[in-house]
C-alpha positions as CSV (number, residue, x, y, z in Angstrom):
1,M,7.1,142.1,85.2
2,I,9.8,140.0,86.8
3,Q,12.9,142.2,87.8
4,V,15.9,140.2,88.8
5,D,19.1,141.9,90.0
6,V,22.4,140.0,91.1
7,A,25.2,141.7,93.0
8,N,28.4,140.1,93.0
9,R,30.4,140.4,96.4
10,Q,32.9,137.9,96.3
11,D,35.8,137.3,93.9
12,L,36.3,133.6,94.0
13,L,33.7,132.4,90.8
14,T,33.6,134.2,87.8
15,L,29.5,134.6,87.4
16,D,26.9,134.3,84.3
17,R,24.6,136.8,85.6
18,S,22.0,135.9,82.7
19,R,22.4,132.2,83.8
20,L,21.5,133.4,87.2
21,V,18.7,135.9,86.2
22,E,17.2,132.9,83.7
23,A,17.3,130.5,87.2
24,V,15.3,132.7,89.0
25,R,12.8,133.5,86.4
26,A,12.4,129.9,85.4
27,V,11.3,129.1,89.0
28,L,8.9,132.2,89.2
29,H,7.3,131.3,85.9
30,A,6.6,127.6,86.8
31,G,5.5,128.9,90.0
32,G,3.0,131.1,88.3
33,V,4.4,134.2,89.4
34,T,4.2,137.0,87.1
35,K,5.1,140.0,89.2
36,A,8.3,139.8,91.1
37,T,11.5,141.7,92.4
38,V,14.2,139.5,93.4
39,S,17.7,140.5,94.2
40,V,20.6,137.7,94.5
41,A,23.6,138.3,96.2
42,I,26.8,136.0,95.8
43,V,28.9,136.3,98.6
44,D,31.6,134.2,100.3
45,D,31.4,132.2,103.3
46,P,32.3,134.8,106.0
47,E,29.5,137.0,104.5
48,I,26.8,134.0,104.8
49,H,27.9,132.9,108.0
50,R,27.1,136.3,109.6
51,L,23.7,136.6,107.8
52,N,23.2,132.9,109.1
53,R,23.6,133.9,112.6
54,V,22.0,137.2,112.3
55,H,18.9,135.9,110.6
56,L,18.5,132.5,111.7
57,Q,20.8,132.3,114.7
58,H,22.7,129.3,112.9
59,D,26.7,129.9,113.8
60,Y,27.8,128.4,110.8
61,P,28.1,128.9,106.6
62,T,25.5,127.8,104.6
63,D,24.9,127.4,101.0
64,V,21.9,129.7,100.6
65,L,19.5,131.8,102.4
66,S,16.3,133.3,101.1
67,F,14.3,135.9,102.7
68,L,10.5,136.8,101.5
69,L,10.4,140.7,102.1
70,D,6.7,140.7,100.7
71,D,4.1,138.6,98.6
72,A,0.9,140.9,98.6
73,D,1.1,142.0,95.3
74,G,3.9,139.3,93.7
75,V,7.1,138.0,95.2
76,D,9.6,140.4,96.6
77,G,12.4,138.8,97.7
78,E,16.3,138.2,98.3
79,I,18.2,135.2,97.6
80,V,22.0,135.1,99.1
81,V,24.4,132.4,98.1
82,S,27.9,131.5,98.8
83,A,30.3,131.2,96.1
84,E,32.7,129.9,98.4
85,T,30.6,126.9,99.4
86,A,29.6,126.3,95.7
87,L,33.4,125.9,95.3
88,I,33.9,123.3,97.8
89,S,31.0,121.3,97.1
90,A,30.7,121.2,93.4
91,A,33.2,118.3,92.9
92,R,31.0,116.1,95.2
93,Y,28.4,116.1,92.4
94,G,30.7,116.3,89.5
95,W,29.9,119.5,88.0
96,S,31.5,123.1,88.0
97,P,31.2,125.6,91.1
98,F,29.1,127.6,89.0
99,D,26.6,124.7,88.1
100,E,26.5,124.2,92.1
101,L,25.8,128.2,92.5
102,L,23.0,127.8,90.0
103,Y,21.5,124.8,91.9
104,Y,21.7,127.3,95.2
105,V,20.0,130.1,93.2
106,V,17.1,127.5,91.9
107,H,16.6,126.2,95.5
108,G,16.2,129.8,97.1
109,A,14.0,130.9,94.3
110,L,11.8,127.9,95.3
111,H,11.6,128.8,98.8
112,L,10.4,132.4,98.0
113,I,7.5,130.8,96.1
114,G,6.4,128.6,99.0
115,Y,8.4,125.7,98.6
116,D,10.2,124.3,101.9
117,D,12.4,121.4,102.8
118,Q,11.4,120.8,106.4
119,T,9.6,117.5,106.0
120,P,10.5,114.3,103.8
121,D,7.6,114.9,101.9
122,A,8.1,118.7,101.2
123,L,11.9,118.0,100.7
124,S,10.5,115.4,98.2
125,L,8.5,117.7,96.2
126,M,11.3,120.5,96.3
127,R,13.9,117.8,95.0
128,E,11.5,117.1,92.0
129,R,10.7,120.6,91.2
130,E,14.8,121.6,91.4
131,D,15.1,118.6,89.2
132,Q,12.6,120.1,86.5
133,I,13.7,123.5,86.6
134,L,17.5,122.4,86.2
135,A,16.6,120.2,83.3
136,Q,15.1,123.2,81.7
137,L,18.1,125.2,81.9
138,G,20.3,122.4,80.8
139,H,22.0,121.9,84.2
140,P,23.7,118.5,84.5
141,E,21.5,115.7,86.4
142,I,22.1,116.0,90.0
143,K,23.6,113.0,91.8
144,R,22.2,112.8,95.2
145,D,23.4,110.7,98.4
146,A,21.3,107.8,99.0
């Protein structure tokens, strides 16, 4: 069983919780995960900045943080995304702030199942999987910088 809970701790964006849950489930299913408990928190920049500083010692806001709490018996994790960053960044890609937020959730969920973006090869693989999942969700195609 896959359980996904969404906590909305911001008032900048209207959320479609069912789409966020669907995104996490799509990533987990694509990764062969059949048992998981994942919480998704939608926050503002001050909150994600605080979490980034406390947990990663990065003194700036970011788009998404993922925390794998346990993977011994399925996936137990948390994804935190910034609605404020989504609002600011969405226009760059020509889609809505919610589409940007949905992308962050997919990216964070991929981290929970073992994808990483720390090397060019790993980043390429992660981008490929992001594109596949987002297309499956009917998300606009990503226009990445060269």
